[in-house]
C-alpha positions, 0 to 999 in steps of 0.5 A: 502502589504500596511503599514496598512495591515502589522500593522494589520498582526503583531497585529493579530500575536501578539494576536494569540501568546498571546492566544496560550501562555495563553493556554499553561500556563493553560495546564502546571498548569493543568498538575501540578495537574494531573501528580503526579511527576510534581511539578510546585512550584509558579504559575508564573513558568508556565509562565517561562516554556512556555516562555523558551520552546518557545524561544528555539523552535523559536530561538535556535532550528534552530541553532542546527537542522542541527547537529541533523538532521541525528539522527532525520531521522534515528529514524523516528522522535522519536528523535524529541520527545526525544529532546522535552522531554530533552528541557522541562527537561532542562527548569525545571531543571534551574527554581527554585521550578520546578521538574519533573519525567519521566512521567512529562517529556513525558506528559507535552510537549505532552499536550502543543503541543496538546493545541497549535494544538487545539487553532490554529484550534479554532481561525483559525490560519493559522500556515500552511501558516506561516510554508510554508513561514518559509520553503521558507526563508530556501529554499532561502538559498539552491536554485540556480537561479530559473528555468523558465520552470514548473515541474511536480508533480504526486500524487498517491492515492493508491487503489482509483477507479474512481467510488469512487473518483467521489462519494467523489467529489460529496459528497464534501470530495475533494474540491481541486480536484473539484475546479481543475475540475470545473475550467477546469484546469484539466480533469478526465479519468479512465484507466484500470490496467493490471493483476495483479491489485496491487501496485507492478505491476502498479507502475512498469509499471508507474515508469519504463514502464515495469511490465512484469513477476510481476505475483501478490503481491507474487509469487513462483520462482520454478527454484530458489529453490521455493523462494517466492518473496514478493513485499513489502519486501525491498530486493525483491523490490530492486531485482524486480526493478533491473529486470524491470529497463532500467535506463530510469525510469519516474524520471530518469532525476532530479526527486524525489520519495516519499513513493513509492515501486519503484524509477523510477530510481532516487536516490532522494528518501524518503521511497522508498521500492526498495532503503531502503535496503541501509541505506544511501538512508534514509538520504535526505536533503528534510527531513529538511521540516519535522523537520524544526520546533517543530510545524511540528513534533508536528502536525504530532504526534497530528494527529497520536494520533487523527487517533488512536482515530478515529480508536478505535471509528470506531471499536466500531461503526462497532460492535454496528451497526453490519456492515457486512462484518466486519473484526476483527481489533486489537490493532496492526492495530490501530498503523499501520493505523496511520502510513499509514494514517498520518505519511507517508502522512505528510512526503510525503507532507512536503518533497514535500513542501520543494522540491517545494519551492527550485524548483530544482526538475523537477518531483516528484511522491508521494504515499498517502497510507491511503485510500488503507489501511483503505478501506482494513479493513473497506470497500471501501466506509465505513464512515471511508474512506471519512475523509481519502480522505478529509485529502488527498485532504487537502494535495493537497491544501497545495501543491498548496499553496506552489507552489503559494508561491514559485518562480517556477511553477509546474503542478499537476497530480493526479492518482491511481494505481488500485481500490478496489473491495468489498465483504466478504472474502472466509472464511467469505462466506464459513466457510473455508479458501481457503488454507484449501479448497485446502488442502482437494483436495490433497493427504494425503502426501502433505505439504501445505504452504500458505501466505494469509496475510492481508496488516497489515501482510505485515509489517512482510514480510518487516522486516522478516529475509532474509531466512524466505520465501526463501526455503519452504523445509527448512521451512517445516523441521522446522515445522516438530515437532511443533504444529502450530495453525491458527493465530488469526490475519488475518488467516495467515496459515503455517500449518502441520498435525499429523504424518501418515504412510508414503507413497512415495511422488507423484513425486517419486511414478510416477518417470520416468514412468510419461510420459507413464502414462500421455499418457495412462490417456489422452487416457482414458479421450478422450475415456470417455469424449467428452471435458474438460468441460464434464470431469469437470462436470462428475468427482467425486472427493474424499475429503482427510483427511489431515495428516502429510506430508513427502516430498511433497509440495504445495504452495498457495499464495493470492493476493486479489481475485487472488490465486496462486497454485504451485506444488513445486516438479516440476521445470516446470509449470505443464500442465493441463494433468499432474495436472489431472493425479497427482491430479485428484480432484483439478481442477474439485472441484475448478471450481465447487466452488461458490467462484471461477469465473475461473481458468487459466491452461496450456494444452499440447494439447490446450494451455492456457485454462480458466475453469469455472463451465459451460464453457471453453475458449481456449485462443489460438484459442478464442474458447468457449465451453459451457458458457463463464467463463470470460464474466463478467470480462471486454472487455480486459480480454482475452488480460490480461490473454494471456499476464499474461500466458506468464510471468515467474513464472505463477502458475500451477493453477491461480485462480480468484474469482467470480465477481457479476456485479449486486452487484459489489462484489468479494471475497478475498482469504485474510482476507480483505473486500476491495481487489484487485489483480485479475480481476472483478469490480472496482479494475481494474478501477483507474483514471487519473486527468491531465492538460487540455492541454494534449492530451492523448489516449481515452482508457488507458490500463496498467501501461506501458501506463501511463508511456508513457503519463507521460514521454512524458509530462515531456520531453515536459516540458524540451523541452520547456525550450530550446525554 
């Protein structure tokens, strides 16, 4: 930079600082009229307040930051707000004539931060570049000798399908990604998920190369006292990772995990579910980038508040325009959206910027969760999601800028773990929730427990007590004398019914004679019906009025458009023959329902069978009787179902909703209008954007295949350093 350019840069910086200072002075004066417990005194006190706060922010804060960093981290940034308020209070205390109550101490600093952000945007002040340069100066103190070989940064956009990504690029919402593709530095290819098409399955495959036995987002382990495993629950994520890890995860060799479900076998983690049970894992030096200056956290806070306002506007506009399908999104969701779309996004980017400037890590994997959360509740291609994708694209630009400023080169990969399918929910379409429909098909003495929660309710599962879902028998005992009403928030069902004259439960009723009865029933069915399909079409079902249970139990779980039905009195997976003997109504009525595409059951005689309303697919023999029930679910559907059927903890009945290829719609069993978890449509079609020099397979199926690609390239970069 020439001396003239340096002088010009200094002049611009001084002018920008003066403009921001004038704005803050005006804000302080305005708040003295608006805030009733804030007394400013003489007008020049506003200048003193702004000057004192600025001096503390830029001179004193860097000196005390390292001492308060643990407090800031363990309070998830709330400590930063407290410190900001205390600084303002201290400044007011030492300036004669100024006084402020609690409201003033909270409101005035917030308004000053808001004004700084607005003015910076209006005058196009690149505070972000200045922030990155400031971080680099701090990073220089921490770094060792720069590594000469490049690292690899993998950035996941949770839930974004290849189809929606292409539309976002075409509409101009993702200019950074478009530039990478146009410059031919990167290529874009779709890939196909396993069953189930959701984060715990895909990230287990991508980060650990192993997603075996992850049946869905939630599943029941019968042999473990009917324990319900929930992927988002910290203790369960930890247990799942212990099962799938061999120590050679994607990030095992000097990698970093940011905002993921699993760690990839690294201890350098931030907000990684499988490690969050250990409070010590929460503290990480990379947090310094988030709390390096008051500007950073104030910016996050302003963006969080702005996102809440955007959500309020969205809810109003959806009602005015009568957009259908539409979910009822309440006040709690407004904050949950801000957390996923702003706080976690900014933490991921800020900490990665710090990592890139120091240049020590060789790889990193970070997840941006905002699109998935908002698409669930607003729709996969609603107006809401385009601004979300624009903001995520901006994070990629900021990270690229950090690499340009830093001393070490890094390559970028962008990918998604799954897509999402669209469509009204089962309850919206048919006026009854799926658990209630199943309930009408089972005997009167059956207790049903269901978990069909939306993403928002995952928060309850994360922070619930350890025993909440551990033992359904205990749960039912607690519910015995309580009146449970259907939850108004996303229809979480934990129902029970009025007391009736007791009959023995199903298992006790049949007892040791079950095998004999099954043989007799089997002979009757073979004589009466030619095959399974004729039984389904000809069986006349009874609908039960549901009454208070005594001992029998059934669990219904939802994972997008995939539902799992477990008969929990039996420790083994019931066969088709056992189910139609014990519960003759349930299979015929399930497959006849218009909301159901197919069900998967295991037959003692035929092996695994896929049943539809007009046909049966025998997986072992690849024989089809009638119409193929899975012809619209992709060319690899048989492979997926065979693999899934081999997993532990597969439900007695696995249910997949319909998929309409003409409208590209599915039907979620949870109350989500954008969903994923099963088969059908874009939910199984994520994408991979990778450096153009890479050689990858033409067809990529399964998260484990993505692991192999990424692991190979990480190892190749490290091999190059030795040449």
